[in-house]
N, C-alpha and C positions, 0 to 999 in steps of 0.2 A: 504494500500500500504506500504510494508515493505521497509526499507532502510538499508544499511550496512555501516560499517566503513571501510575506505580504507587506504592505506599507504600514507605517507606524499608525496612521489615522484609522486603520481597520480595527485597532483595539477599542476605539471609541464607538465605531459602527457596530461592533458585536453587542454592545450594551443597548444601543438604539434598536437594533433588530430584535434583541431579546425582549425589550419593553413592548414593541409592537405585537410580538407573539403573545405576551402576557395580556395585553390589552384586548386581544380578540376573545379571550375567555377568562376574565379576571376572577370571577367567583370560583370557577373550577380549579384554577391554579392556587388560590388562597386555601381552599379546602384540602387540596392534595398536599401542599407544603405543611399545613397545620397538622394533618394526620401524621406526616413523617416526623415532625417535631415531637408529637405526643408519643410516638413509638420510641424515639431516642430518650425522652425523659423517663418513660416507663422502664426501659432497660437500665437507665442510669441509677434507678433505685436498687438494683441488684448490686451488692458490693463487689467491686473489682471486675467480676466476670461480665456484668452487664455492659460496660463500656467496651470490653474486648469483643463481645458478641456483635455489638452494633458496628464496630469498625470492620469486622469480618464481612458483614452482609451489606454494608453501605454501598459498595460498587454494584450490587444487585439492584438496590433501590434506584441508584443513579441511572443504570441502564434502562430500567423500566420507565423512568421519567423521560429519558431521551427517546424511547420508543413512542411515548406520547407526543413529543414534539414532532417526530416524523409523521405520525398519523394525522396530526393537525394540518400539516402541509398537504396531505392527500385529501383534505376536506372532511376528515372524521372529527368527532368530538373528543375532547379530553375527558377521561373518566377516571374514577378512583381505582379501577382495576389496572390502570397503567402503572401504578405504584408497585404492584406485585407481579406485573406481566413477565419480568425477566426470570422470576422463580420457576416459571413453567417452560422455559427454553432449555435447549441442550447445553447452553453455555453457562449454566448456573455454577458449575464446579470451577470453571475458569475464572468467573467473576469473584467467587469466594477466595480463590488463590491470590488474586490481586489484593483483596482485602487482607489476607494473611501476610503478604509481603509488606504491605503498608503498615500493618500492626507491628511486625518485627522491627521495621525501620523506626517507628515511633518509640518503641521500648528501648532500642539502642541509643536513640537521641536523648531520651530522658536519663539513661545511665551516664552518658557523657556529661550532661548538664550537672548531674549530682556530683560527679567526680570533680568538675571544675569549681562548682560552688562550695563544695566542702560540707562537712557535717553540720556546721552552724547554720548555713543557709537552708539545708534540708529540714532541720528541726524548726526553723522559723517559718518556713512556708507550709510544711505539712502538719506540724504539731502546734503552731502558734507560740513557740517558745520565744521569750523576750531576750533581747541582746543588749549587753552592756554598751554604753556609749564609746568606750575605748575600742570595742570590736566592731562597732557599727560601720565605720568607714571601710574597713577591710571586707566586711560582708557585702556592702553595696558594690564595691569594686569587683568582687567575685561574681555577684549577681549580674552585673552588666556584662562581664566577659562571658558568662554562661548563656545569657540571652542572645548575644551576638552569634555565638557558636550554634545555638539552637536554630536561629534563623538561617544561617548558612547551610546547615545540614538538612533542615526541613524543606528548603526551596527545591533541591533536586528531587526529593521524594514527592513533593506536590507536582512537579513537572512530569514525573513518570506516571503519576496516577490521574493526570488531568484528562487525557484522551483515551486511556487504556480501556475503560469500560465500554466506550462506544466502538472501539476497534474490535473488541471481542464480540459484542452483541451484534454489530452490523456486518462484520467482515470475517467472523469465525477465526480470528487471529489467536494464536497461543498467548497465554497471559504474560510470560516473560518477554516475548517479542513485542507484544502490544505496549508494554511499559517502556521498552527501549525506543520504539517508534514515537511514543508520546513525549519522551524526554528530549529526543533530538528535534522533534517538531517545535516544541516550546523553546528550545535553545536557539534554533534558527530564527525564530520570531520573538526573540527576547525583547526587542524594543517595543513592538506592539503590545506585548504582555505587560511591559512596564507602564505604558499609558493606560492600559486596561486596569491594572491593579491600583494605580494612583487615582484614577477616576472613581473606582469602587470605594476607596478609602474616604474620599470627599463625600460621596453619596451616602456612605454609611454614617458619617458624622451628621450630615443634614437630616437623614432619616431618623436618627435617634433623638433629635431635638424635641419634636412634639410628642413626648412620652413614648417614643419608639414606634409610633404608628406608621411611619414611613417604611419600616422594615417589612410591613405586610406587602408592599409593592416590590421592595428591593430584593428580598430573598427569592421570590419566584423569578424575578428578572435575571438574577445570577444564574439560575439553572438554565433558563432559556438562552442566555448568552453563551453558555458552554456549548450548546448545540450549534449556535451561530458561528462560533470560532472553529468548531469541527468542520462545518460545511465549507467555510471560507478556506481553511488551510488544506484540508484533505480532498475536498470535492470541487474546489474553485467555484462555489455557488453561494448565493444568498438565500435567505429564508423567504419563501413565498407561501402565503396562506390562501388556500382555496376555501372561500366562504361557502357554507352550506346555504341552500335556498329552500328551507322548509316551507310547505304550503301553510299559509296562515288563513284562518277562517275569520272573516269580518262580518259584521251585521250587513244585511242586504242593502239597507238604505245608505250605509257608508260607502259600499262599493259603487253604487250608482252615482252617488255624489262625486266621488273621485273621477269617475269616467266623464261625467258632464263637465267638470272643471278642466279636464285635459282636452276635451273636444272643442270647447267654446273659446273664443278669444277673450283676452282679459277685459275688454270693454263691452262684451256682448251682454244682451239682456234676454229675458224669456221670450220676447217677441221675435227674436232671431232664430228660434228653434222650430223645427218641423218634425212630423212623424213620417216614418217610412210607410209607404202605401202597402207594403207587403207584410212587414212584421210589427208595425206600430212602434218601432224603437224611436225614442226621442233623440234627435241629432241636431247639430248646428246647421242652419240653412246654407251657410257658406260652404259646408263640407258635403251637402247632399247632392244627389244626381237628379237634375230636373228633366222630366220627360213629359211634355205636354201638360204641364200643370201638376203632375204627380211627382212626389219626391221619394227617393230611395237611398238607403244607407250604403248600398253596394250595387255594382253592375249586375252581379248574380241575381240579386233580388229583383232588379228591374227586368231582367230576362224572364224570370219565373212569374212575374206579375202579368206580363203581356199576354201569354196564352190564356190565362184565366179571364182576362177582359175580352179577348176575342171570342171565347166560347160564350160569354154572357151576351155579347152583341148579336151572335148568331141565334 
């Protein structure tokens, strides 16, 4: 699966494309993401193992959400079943493997951070132990170093996990190969991803200001922007939403009112309307077919009306 290098501005366009996809079905996206957060919070209540389990299966959830994005492009509706759709595919084991590799990477990073920070920082963060003022500067220095190392080590791990669930779900790629392709695709497009990440940080700050209500829009937009970045880098395509055209039943008087408004000019009055001599349909006089004082809504009705008048005359 080949990937391409895109322009820096595309990082911003991924967010815009993701927002438009969210806007097409906002309620469905809010419910889906809320359900995912509830699953994460429920598993978090299980000591230690709950977080491990969610990390393992999170690529499966992500793949299902991406399948929902793809179905929306094909004119289908986003449904709650999309969240669990990847669990029913043949690639579920590969997706869980990606989650396992990511989990191992996280555990190793935490171990490195604890080694750099030392026992004092670990006790302060995990057990709330107070630190003497004489040790505070040293602890803060170790904490800053540990944070920088954590960011440097987490970035490649995130790059490897960014596209890998999509490559596995959509292209049946082996998990390790998918993570390699994802890493190199992100590395080659590092500048667009910098703009993408910087923009998301600003949007996250703004979304958090009104009691965090903006996150209701931002979080689904992040998911849809992942799909937008995948299509741009791997498929050289942009998101296109095929809107459904469901049949809507209106009251009969509303339908006729709309038709009359479309058929008559803006300045027309009721005196400018005539009835079709064949079907009695009310139409604008300017649009009617005049045949010897008789008006018709179409030429077909005019032809059908003539034989009947000729028979009556005979």
